[in-house]
C-alpha positions in Angstrom: -49.5 -159.4 81.0 -48.6 -155.9 81.5 -45.5 -156.7 79.5 -47.6 -157.5 76.6 -49.8 -154.6 77.3 -46.8 -152.3 76.9 -45.7 -153.9 74.0 -49.2 -153.5 72.3 -49.0 -149.9 73.2 -45.9 -148.8 71.9 -46.4 -151.1 68.8 -49.6 -148.7 68.2 -48.0 -145.9 68.9 -45.3 -146.3 66.9 -47.5 -147.4 63.8 -49.6 -144.2 64.3 -47.1 -141.8 64.4 -45.4 -143.8 61.3 -48.6 -143.5 59.2 -49.7 -140.0 60.4 -49.8 -137.0 57.8 -46.5 -135.0 58.1 -45.5 -131.1 58.1 -42.2 -130.6 55.8 -40.4 -127.3 56.6 -39.4 -126.5 52.7 -35.9 -126.0 52.5 -35.2 -127.1 56.1 -33.7 -124.5 58.2 -33.1 -122.2 54.9 -36.7 -121.7 54.7 -38.0 -120.5 51.2 -35.8 -117.3 50.3 -34.1 -115.9 47.3 -31.1 -113.3 46.9 -31.9 -110.6 44.4 -28.4 -109.0 44.9 -26.8 -112.5 43.7 -29.9 -114.1 42.2 -29.5 -117.1 44.2 -31.6 -119.2 46.2 -31.2 -120.3 49.7 -30.7 -123.6 49.4 -31.1 -126.0 46.4 -34.7 -127.2 47.0 -34.2 -130.1 44.2 -32.0 -131.8 46.7 -33.9 -130.9 49.9 -37.2 -132.3 48.1 -35.2 -135.8 46.9 -34.7 -136.5 50.8 -38.4 -136.2 51.5 -41.4 -138.5 51.2 -44.8 -137.1 50.2 -47.8 -138.5 50.9 -51.4 -137.0 50.6 -52.7 -134.7 53.3 -49.0 -133.9 54.3 -48.1 -129.9 54.6 -45.3 -128.0 53.2 -44.8 -125.2 55.4 -43.2 -122.5 53.8 -41.1 -120.1 56.1 -40.4 -117.0 54.2 -41.2 -113.2 53.6 -43.1 -111.2 51.4 -40.2 -111.2 48.5 -41.1 -114.4 47.2 -44.1 -115.9 46.0 -45.6 -119.6 46.6 -47.3 -121.2 43.7 -48.3 -124.7 43.3 -49.4 -126.1 39.9 -50.1 -129.4 38.6 -49.2 -128.1 35.3 -45.8 -129.0 34.2 -45.3 -126.4 31.1 -46.3 -124.0 33.8 -43.7 -124.9 35.9 -41.1 -125.3 33.5 -41.6 -121.7 32.0 -41.6 -120.2 35.4 -45.3 -118.9 34.8 -48.2 -118.8 36.9 -51.4 -118.1 35.0 -54.8 -117.1 37.3 -57.2 -118.6 34.8 -55.4 -122.2 34.7 -57.5 -124.5 37.2 -54.2 -126.7 37.6 -52.3 -123.4 39.4 -53.0 -122.1 42.7 -50.9 -118.8 44.2 -50.8 -119.2 47.7 -48.7 -115.8 48.2 -48.2 -113.5 45.1 -44.8 -111.9 46.7 -42.8 -109.1 45.6 -40.8 -106.4 47.7 -43.4 -104.2 50.2 -40.1 -102.6 51.2 -40.6 -104.6 55.2 -39.6 -108.3 53.9 -42.9 -109.3 55.9 -42.3 -112.4 57.4 -44.4 -115.1 56.3 -45.3 -118.6 57.1 -47.6 -120.4 54.3 -48.8 -123.9 54.8 -49.9 -125.6 51.8 -51.6 -129.0 52.0 -51.0 -131.8 49.5 -54.2 -133.1 48.2 -53.3 -134.7 44.8 -51.3 -137.6 44.5 -48.6 -137.5 41.5 -46.0 -134.8 40.7 -46.6 -131.3 42.1 -44.6 -128.6 41.1 -43.7 -125.3 43.7 -41.9 -122.0 42.2 -41.8 -118.6 42.7 -42.9 -116.4 39.5 -42.0 -113.1 41.4 -39.6 -110.8 39.0 -40.8 -112.4 35.4 -39.5 -115.6 36.8 -35.8 -114.9 37.6 -36.7 -116.3 41.2 -37.7 -119.7 39.6 -35.1 -120.0 36.9 -32.4 -119.4 39.6 -33.5 -122.1 41.9 -36.6 -121.0 43.9 -38.7 -124.1 42.6 -38.8 -127.6 43.0 -41.1 -130.8 42.0 -42.4 -133.7 44.1 -43.9 -136.9 43.8 -47.0 -137.3 46.1 -47.7 -140.7 47.5 -51.3 -141.9 48.4 -49.7 -142.9 51.9 -53.1 -143.5 53.9 -55.2 -141.0 52.1 -56.4 -137.6 52.9 -57.7 -136.8 56.5 -61.3 -136.3 56.6 -60.5 -132.3 57.3 -59.0 -132.3 53.3 -61.4 -135.1 51.8 -64.3 -133.1 51.1 -66.9 -134.5 48.8 -67.1 -132.9 45.2 -69.7 -130.0 44.9 -73.0 -131.5 43.8 -73.5 -131.3 40.2 -75.3 -127.8 38.6 -79.1 -128.2 38.9 -80.5 -129.0 35.1 -83.1 -126.4 34.2 -86.5 -127.7 34.9 -88.4 -128.7 31.6 -91.4 -126.6 32.8 -93.7 -129.8 32.6 -94.3 -129.6 36.3 -94.6 -125.8 36.8 -97.3 -125.7 33.9 -99.0 -128.5 35.5 -99.3 -126.4 38.5 -100.3 -123.5 36.8 -103.2 -125.4 35.1 -104.4 -126.8 38.3 -104.4 -123.6 40.0 -106.1 -121.8 37.2 -108.7 -124.8 37.6 -109.2 -124.4 41.1 -109.7 -120.4 40.7 -112.4 -120.9 37.9 -114.4 -123.5 40.2 -114.1 -120.8 43.0 -115.7 -118.1 41.0 -118.7 -120.4 39.4 -119.4 -121.6 43.3 -119.7 -117.8 44.1 -122.1 -117.1 41.5 -124.4 -120.2 42.3 
């Protein structure tokens, strides 16, 4: 009996580990960096991404510094043009980047919450970093779906303005009660 329980326990552990959400360290040990002297990225991020399997609920971990930006977009045109538009609802700027004179180390965690194509790039220096390799695209699969912490219900729909019928009824009722009370006072 004990060997069967051990086998069952091992199977459960392996399946749980295989289906759990994963952290992907962008660029592996190279991180998310750009050399502005040589105009080169630390690694080929597209090649790195092609070796990974991405699922909903996974996280991309960007080990970087304040000299790079981290931008996620679902807008292919923004990605191809290496530009982030703040008014674009499909684009999120996780770090705006730019030299601060200190190259402050940063670790930026980006949850993968939408299945399908996800595009990442740095638009710092008018897109120069992106144009020279600090960019990649991934295909996010459904996997086991979003964990509860990321699977929030959509916000409730906005309240429609009240037609005023109820408030008019309450006003008429209140006025009627006031008139009756006034009449009772004079009897």
